[in-house]
C-alpha positions in Angstrom: 111.8 98.5 173.3 108.5 99.3 174.9 108.3 102.7 176.5 104.7 103.2 177.7 102.3 100.4 178.7 98.6 101.0 179.5 97.4 97.8 181.3 93.6 97.4 181.4 93.2 101.0 182.6 89.8 101.9 184.1 88.6 105.3 185.2 85.1 106.2 186.5 83.3 109.4 187.2 81.9 109.9 190.7 78.5 108.9 189.4 79.9 105.5 188.4 80.0 106.3 184.6 82.9 104.7 182.9 85.3 107.2 181.3 88.0 104.7 180.4 86.9 101.1 180.1 89.8 98.7 179.9 92.5 100.6 177.9 95.4 98.4 176.9 98.1 99.8 174.6 101.9 99.6 174.2 103.9 102.5 172.8 107.5 101.8 171.7 110.6 103.9 172.5 111.0 106.8 170.0 107.5 106.1 168.6 105.2 108.9 167.6 101.7 107.8 168.6 98.4 109.6 168.3 95.2 109.1 170.3 92.3 110.1 168.1 88.7 110.6 169.1 85.7 112.9 169.4 85.3 115.5 172.1 84.3 113.8 175.4 85.6 110.3 174.4 88.2 110.2 177.2 91.4 111.5 175.5 92.1 114.1 178.1 91.3 111.8 181.0 93.7 109.3 179.6 96.4 111.9 179.4 95.7 113.0 183.0 95.9 109.3 184.1 99.2 108.9 182.4 100.6 111.9 184.3 99.2 110.7 187.6 96.9 113.8 187.9 93.9 111.4 188.1 94.2 108.2 190.0 93.3 104.9 188.2 90.3 102.9 189.4 91.8 99.7 188.0 94.8 98.7 185.9 98.2 100.3 185.7 100.4 102.5 183.5 104.1 101.8 183.2 106.8 103.9 181.8 110.2 102.2 181.6 108.7 99.7 184.0 107.9 102.4 186.6 104.3 102.4 187.7 102.3 105.6 187.9 100.7 104.2 191.1 104.0 103.7 192.9 104.4 106.7 195.2 108.0 105.9 196.0 109.1 106.1 192.4 106.6 108.6 191.1 109.2 111.4 191.2 111.4 109.5 188.7 108.3 108.6 186.7 107.0 112.1 186.2 110.4 113.5 185.3 110.3 111.6 182.1 107.4 113.8 180.7 107.0 117.2 179.3 103.8 118.5 177.8 102.7 121.1 175.2 99.4 122.2 176.6 96.4 122.9 174.3 96.2 126.5 175.6 100.0 126.8 175.8 99.8 127.6 179.6 102.4 130.4 179.4 102.6 132.7 182.4 101.2 136.1 181.4 103.3 137.9 184.0 106.6 136.4 182.7 108.5 137.3 179.5 108.8 134.6 176.8 112.4 133.9 178.0 111.3 133.7 181.7 108.6 131.2 180.7 111.2 128.9 179.2 113.6 129.3 182.1 110.9 128.6 184.7 110.6 124.9 184.0 114.3 124.4 184.0 114.7 126.2 187.4 112.3 123.7 189.0 114.4 120.6 188.0 117.9 121.7 187.1 120.7 122.9 189.3 122.6 124.9 186.7 123.6 128.5 187.2 121.2 131.2 186.1 123.6 132.1 183.2 123.6 128.5 181.9 119.8 128.2 182.2 119.4 131.5 180.3 121.7 130.3 177.6 119.8 127.0 177.2 116.4 128.9 177.1 117.7 131.2 174.4 119.0 128.2 172.4 115.7 126.4 172.6 113.7 129.5 171.6 115.9 130.0 168.6 115.6 126.2 167.7 111.8 126.6 167.4 112.1 129.6 165.1 111.7 132.5 167.4 113.9 135.5 167.0 115.7 137.1 169.9 113.5 140.3 169.6 110.6 138.4 171.2 112.5 137.0 174.2 111.7 140.0 176.4 108.1 140.3 175.2 105.1 139.0 177.1 102.7 136.2 175.8 100.0 138.8 175.1 102.3 140.7 172.8 103.0 137.9 170.4 100.8 135.8 168.1 99.2 132.5 168.8 101.7 130.7 166.6 104.6 132.3 168.4 103.1 131.4 171.7 102.9 127.8 170.6 106.6 127.9 169.6 107.5 129.4 173.0 105.5 126.6 174.8 107.3 124.0 172.7 110.7 125.6 173.6 109.7 125.4 177.3 108.7 121.7 176.9 111.9 120.6 175.3 114.2 122.7 177.5 114.0 120.2 180.3 115.2 117.4 178.0 112.3 114.9 178.5 112.1 111.3 177.5 108.5 111.7 176.4 106.8 114.7 174.8 103.0 115.0 175.2 101.0 117.2 172.8 97.5 118.1 173.8 95.5 119.2 170.7 98.6 121.0 169.3 96.9 122.9 166.5 93.8 123.9 168.4 92.9 127.6 167.9 95.4 128.1 165.1 94.5 128.9 161.5 95.2 126.1 158.9 98.4 127.7 157.7 99.9 128.3 161.1 98.7 124.9 162.2 100.5 123.3 159.3 103.7 125.2 160.3 103.4 124.0 163.9 102.8 120.4 162.7 106.0 120.5 160.7 107.9 122.0 163.7 106.6 119.3 166.1 107.5 116.5 163.6 111.0 117.9 163.1 111.5 118.4 166.8 110.5 114.9 167.8 112.8 113.5 165.0 115.7 115.6 166.0 115.4 114.8 169.7 114.6 111.1 169.0 112.1 111.0 171.8 108.8 109.2 172.3 105.8 111.4 171.7 102.1 111.0 172.4 99.5 113.4 170.9 95.8 113.6 171.6 93.7 115.2 168.9 90.4 115.0 167.1 92.1 116.0 163.8 92.8 113.0 161.5 94.9 115.2 159.2 97.2 116.1 162.1 97.4 112.5 163.0 98.3 111.4 159.4 101.1 114.0 159.3 102.6 113.4 162.7 102.2 109.7 163.6 103.9 106.4 163.2 100.8 104.8 164.6 97.4 105.9 165.9 94.7 104.6 168.2 91.0 105.6 168.1 89.2 106.0 171.3 85.4 105.7 171.5 83.3 105.6 174.6 86.3 104.9 176.8 87.7 102.0 174.7 90.3 101.7 172.0 88.4 100.5 168.9 91.4 100.5 166.5 95.1 100.8 166.5 97.3 101.0 163.4 98.9 103.3 160.8 96.6 106.0 159.8 96.9 105.0 156.1 95.3 101.7 157.1 92.3 103.3 158.8 90.1 103.4 155.7 90.2 99.6 155.4 89.0 99.0 159.0 85.6 97.4 159.2 84.6 98.9 162.5 81.6 101.1 161.9 82.8 103.9 164.2 86.2 104.0 162.6 84.6 104.3 159.2 82.4 107.1 160.4 85.3 108.9 162.0 87.4 108.5 158.9 84.8 109.8 156.4 83.7 112.6 158.7 87.3 113.9 158.9 87.2 115.2 155.3 90.2 113.2 154.2 89.8 112.3 150.6 93.0 110.4 149.9 96.1 109.3 151.6 99.7 108.9 150.4 100.9 105.3 150.2 104.2 106.0 151.7 
C-alpha cells in the first residue's frame, strides 16, 4: 500500500529559481526510502514541503490520501510524522528525560506518571542508561544526544519517521552504531521511514530503495546496489565520488 505520494511537486525561491522541479515519487507503507544528493540540491526543501513548513508552488503531497495543502485535515496529516533532526534539536534547558517527555505532553493526554514511564522505556530502548536521564544535553556525548533525540521521535508513536542527515557530525564508529540503531528501530516499529543524506554508505545500509536528487529533479530511483549500473552521468559521478568500492549482492 502506498504511504507517501509526491505529485509533480514544484518549489521556487523568491527570485524565481526552481528548487524542486516536478518531483514525483511514491513510497510504500513500511518502506525505508532514502533521498540522496549533494548539498544544495533541494533535499531539505523537499523535507520541509513534506511537513508543510514550506508551501508548494505547484503539485501536491499525499500521506494516506491526506493532502499537505488541505488546511482542514492538516492536523491529522502532520500527526503522522516524527523527525530526527540533523542537529538533534534537544532543549538545552531540559534534562534528557524532560526532552523526551516534552513531545508526548503536546499530543498525548496521559498522566505525568505514564508519560514519564514511556519516556524512560524509550530511552532504555535506544541504549541509554538511567544514569543519563537527569543530565542535560551538554553533559552527554554527540552519540548519546542522537539516541535521546531518537527516543523523543519514537515516543509519540508516529506512522512515519524522518531522518535528516542522521550521522552528520558523528565519527565513523559512532555513525555506524547510530545507523544500526536506526535500522533496528524502524524494523521493530514497522514504520515508514524517509532519510535525507549525502552519504551513499548510509543509504546502502539503511534503505530498501533510494532516489537521487539533482538540481531539483529526481534523476534515479532504485535499490542502491543497482546504482552502479545506471547510465545517467550524474548518478555515475555521484556513485564513484562516494568512495564505495564494492557492494554486497544481497
